[in-house]
C-alpha positions in Angstrom: -0.6 -9.2 24.8 -0.4 -8.6 21.1 3.0 -7.0 21.5 4.3 -10.3 22.9 3.7 -11.9 19.5 4.5 -9.0 17.1 7.1 -6.6 18.5 10.4 -7.3 16.8 8.8 -9.8 14.4 7.2 -7.3 12.0 9.6 -8.2 9.1 8.9 -11.9 9.7 5.2 -11.3 9.2 5.9 -8.9 6.3 7.7 -11.6 4.4 4.5 -13.6 4.4 2.3 -10.6 3.6 4.5 -9.0 0.9 2.6 -10.2 -2.1 -0.7 -9.2 -0.6 0.6 -5.8 0.1 1.6 -5.5 -3.5 -1.9 -6.7 -4.6 -3.5 -4.0 -2.4 -1.1 -1.4 -3.7 -2.0 -2.3 -7.3 -5.7 -2.0 -6.6 -5.1 1.3 -4.8 -3.1 2.6 -7.7 -5.9 1.7 -10.2 -8.4 3.4 -8.0 -6.4 6.6 -7.8 -6.2 6.7 -11.6 -9.9 5.9 -11.9 -10.9 8.9 -9.7 -8.3 11.2 -11.4 -5.8 11.7 -8.5 -3.0 10.3 -10.6 -2.8 10.1 -14.4 -3.2 6.9 -16.4 0.5 7.1 -17.4 1.5 7.4 -13.7 -0.8 4.4 -12.9 0.8 2.3 -15.6 4.3 3.2 -14.5 3.4 2.4 -10.8 1.8 -0.9 -11.8 4.9 -1.8 -13.9 7.2 -1.4 -10.9 4.7 -3.1 -8.6 4.7 -6.0 -11.0 8.5 -6.1 -10.9 8.3 -6.3 -7.1 5.7 -9.0 -7.2 7.8 -11.0 -9.6 10.8 -10.8 -7.2 8.5 -11.9 -4.3 7.2 -14.9 -6.3 10.7 -15.9 -7.3 11.9 -15.6 -3.7 14.5 -13.0 -4.7 12.9 -10.0 -2.9 14.6 -9.1 0.3 13.1 -6.9 2.9 15.5 -4.2 4.1 16.1 -4.7 7.8 16.1 -0.9 8.1 12.6 -0.7 6.6 9.7 0.1 9.0 7.6 -2.6 7.2 7.0 -4.1 3.8 4.7 -1.3 2.7 7.2 1.4 3.6 9.8 -0.5 1.6 7.5 -0.8 -1.4 6.9 3.0 -1.2 10.6 3.6 -1.1 11.2 1.5 -4.2 8.4 3.4 -6.0 10.0 6.7 -5.1 13.5 5.6 -6.1 12.4 4.2 -9.5 9.7 6.7 -10.4 10.5 9.9 -8.6 7.5 12.2 -8.5 4.9 9.6 -9.5 6.1 7.4 -6.6 6.0 10.4 -4.2 2.4 11.3 -5.3 1.3 7.7 -4.7 2.8 7.5 -1.2 1.4 10.9 -0.2 -2.1 9.9 -1.4 -2.3 6.6 0.5 -3.1 8.1 4.0 -5.5 10.5 2.5 -7.5 7.9 0.7 -7.5 5.6 3.7 -8.9 8.5 5.8 -11.5 9.2 3.1 -12.6 5.5 3.0 -12.8 5.5 6.8 -15.0 8.6 6.8 -17.2 7.2 4.0 -17.6 4.0 6.0 -18.6 5.9 9.1 -21.2 7.8 7.1 -22.6 4.6 5.7 -22.8 3.0 9.2 -24.5 6.1 10.6 -27.1 6.1 7.8 -27.7 2.4 8.3 -28.3 3.0 12.1 -25.5 0.6 13.0 -23.3 3.3 14.4 -24.5 5.7 17.0 -24.2 9.3 15.9 
């Protein structure tokens, strides 16, 4: 049923979600620097490009590439294109930190007794 409303419309939804994806990417970038997975300089460079993207979104000049899988993959592609290694490091760490957060949440749920072990 979900497919009926979303398949083929991802980029339409992404257009509305773009600024929130950038906000999430900014927070994630700060967290990666805070825990030492990227340097403060890399974080500042990433945040600078993310701010440029956000400005384009807010000015309605940001265009989602129809070839992009989704808004997040396009943002990652822009970071890699503009920052090279720092952009690649960021994009490689996203899945790992998501997995880590998921595992951490599972542990917390199990300790609270809300999740069956």
